[in-house]
N, C-alpha and C positions, 0 to 999 in steps of 0.2 A: 137284141142279141140273145141267142140261145145258150143253153148250158151243155157243154160237151162231156163234162165229167161230174159225177155225183159221188160224194163221199158221205158215209153215215157213220157216226161214232157212238158206241155204247161205252159210257164213261164209268169210272170207279173211284171210290173214296178210300181204297185200301191204304193202310199206313205202312205197308211193307210190300216188296215185289210179289207179284202173283207167281204161282208155281211155274217151273220151266215148261211143263206139259200144259197144253191148252186146258183151261179150267173155267168154270162159271164165275161170275162176279168179278171178272177182270175187264180189261179194255179191249174191245174188238173194233176194228176200222174196216168197213167195207168200201170198196171203190169200184165204180162202174163207168166205163167209157165205151159207148156203143155196145157191142155184144161181149166185150171183154170185162170180166169181173173177178175180183179176188178179195179175200178177207185176211187181214193182218192181225195177229195177236200181239198186244203190247203189255209187258209185265209191269210197267210203271207209267205214271203221268208224264214224267220227263221223256221217256222213250216215245210215248204217243205224240207228244208235242214235237219232238225232233222228226218223227215220221211225217207228220202233217206239213211241217216246213219243207221237207224234201219233196213231198208230193205236190204241194202248191207251187214250189219253184219249178218243178218239171212241167207242170201245166202252163205256167207263164212262159217258159222257154218254148213250148210247143205251140203257143197261141191258143190254148184251150181255156174256156171259161169254166169255173168250178163252183159248185154249190157244196158246202159242208154243213151237215146237220148234226146237232148234238142233243143227247137225250136228257138234258137238265135245263131248268129255267135260265133264261138269259136276262131276265129282269125280275123286279120285285113289285108288290102292289104300289099303286100310285100314292105318292106321299112319303114312301120309305126313303127314297134317294135324298129328299130334302131334309128329312129328320136325321139322317146319318151324316150327310156331307154339307148341308146348307144349299145344295143345288138340285133343282128338279130335273136331273139329267141321268139317264141310266148308266152312262159311261163314267159318271162321277163315282158310282158304286164300284165299277170295275177298277178304277184308279185307286180308290180307297183300299179295296181288298188286295190289289197288287202290292201295295205298300205294307199291309198288315199281315198277310198270310206268309208263313214260312213253310215251304214244301220241298224237301230235298230230293236228291236224285233217286233215293230208294223209297220215297214216299212218306218218311217221317214228317209230321206236320203239326201245326198249332191251331187247327180249325176250331176245336172246342174252346180254347182260350180266347180266340177272336170272337166267337159267338158270345162268350161270357162278357167280354169287353163291350160289345155292342149292346147287350141287354143292360149292362150297368149304365151306359150312356143314355139309354132310353128310359131309365128310371127304376129298373128292378126286374121282376120275374117276367120274362118275355121280351120280345116276341119269339125268340128261339127257345126250343124246349126239347127234352129227351137227351139222355147221355148214358154211357156205360155205368153199371152199378159200381164199378171199381173207381169211378171218378166222382169228385165232389166239387164241381164248380160253384162259385158263390152265387151266381145270378142266373144259371140255367136250371130250371126245375126238371125233375125226372118225368113227371106226368104233365100232360097238357094243361096249362093254366087258362083261366078266362082271358080272352083277347079283348081287353078294354083299356081305354085311356090312351090308345095310340092314335096318331094322326094319319093312319093308313089302315086299310082293311086287312083281314087275316089272309084272304085269298085274292089273287088276280082275277080279272073277269074271265079269262080263258079257263081257269081252274074251276069256275062255277059252271062253265059250259060242258067241259069234258068230264065225263063220269070216271071216277077213280083217280083223277089227277091229284097229287099230293100238294099240300101247302109248302111254300118255300121255307118254312120255319121249323119243320120237324127234322131234327138232326140224325136220329137213330131210330131203328125199328122197321117193321115191315112197310115197304113202299116209300120210305123216307128219301127225300132228294136234297135236303138242305146242305148236307155235307158235300155232296157232289157239286153243288152250286158254289159253295164257298171255295172249293179247291179248283173248280173248273174255270170260273170267271177270270182269275189271275192268269191262267194259262192262255185264255182267249185274248186277254189284254196284251200279253206278250206277242201274240200273232198280229194284233192290230199295230203295235209299235214296230214290229219287224217289217210288215208289208205296206204300212202307210196308206196312201191313197189307192193302192191296188186292191184294198180289202174293204168291204162294207158289210154291215150287220143289219139284216132285215128283222122287224120293220122299223128299226131305229133310224136307219139311213136309207135314202131312196136313190142314191146315185148308182149308175150302172158300172160298178167296178168289176174287174175280171175274177175276183174271188169274193164269194158271198157266204156269209155265215147265217144260220137260222136255227131255231129251236124245233125239235121234233119229238114225237111221243109215239113210239112203236105200238103201244096198246090200241091205237085207233085202227090198226090192222091185225089185231091179235089172232082172230080166227084164221085169216089168210096165212099168217106167219106159221101158225101151228100146222096148218094143212100142207104147207110147202117145206116144212122142216125135214132135212135129209136124215136118213138113219145114222145115228151116232153123232149128229151135229149138235153142238152146244146151243141152247136156246138164244143166248146173247149174240152168237155169231149168226144164227138164222135170222134174227130180227133185223139186224143192220143190212144183211145181204138182201132180204126181201124188200126192205124199205128203200134201199138204193135203186133196186130194179123198178119199183113203183114210181118213184120221183123221176128217174131217168126217162121213163116212157111217156111222161106228160108232154103235150104240145107246148112249145116255147111260150106262147102267149098265155096259156093257162097257168103254167108254172110261175111266170113272172107276176101275174095278178095274185096268185096264191101267196107268194112271198111278201107282197106288199100289204096284206091284210093285218089288222091288229092294232093295238094301242102303241103309240110311239114312245111311251114312257114305261109301260108294263111289259111290252113285248107280246108275243103270240106264239102258239104252236102251229107250225106250217102244216097245212093239210086238214085242219079241223073243219068239218062240214063238207069235206070233199072225198070221203072214203070211196064212194062209187067210182070216181074218176081215177083214183089211185089203184083200186082193184082192177079196173079195166086194163091197166098197163101190165098186169101180171098174167094176162091170158096167154 
């Protein structure tokens, strides 16, 4: 089965609503069905989640199959799930975070407290690190500590392959994605619970559901995105717009095979190693 609609999401860990006027470092959701494309600006994670539910339900009603890509890690290094939950299952982490994370309608959240709690459970300083200077968590160091004594690696295999990809454990600072992940996975777990068997997450699940979720990394097409950025267009909006176009143009068989690649516990970034095929779809 092919994919009729591609949605790409640029996520945010903001703790308050983004400005009413489109601004960088907010949430942008690009959607492409055939030649029709548009980008939606969402001021909060709650609004973005509601928007995705609406778009997924519309696709199901129309009989369209959907791929939704998110620009934050959907998994952690092999062994982290068992260390945290006692189960070697990536969705055990999603469940745990869905219960632990508080993230209200305006974005106020407890992600730093949850990271502190995880570090305490793991025995001390790490694996999560970095925090605002105004905060003094007991178990989250400001600077990167040595990654030692943990029953899991500092990086997933895909982060060793992709140049520039950040570790899942850096909470703040340039390129950090750990905060987006802590706040993103509970939202994706809400989508899993809402849509049930109609939704599957690649590469953790291989069933042919009408809604597929996957991890993406716009930087694998950074040069193409910059080249195609429109005058006055916010970079975050440009990257999801171009990424949606690239994935939507792939032949169904190639896209299906691409989404099945990767580690079933750690996850994978869709499209890694396939930049030429993705670029070809932008011609």
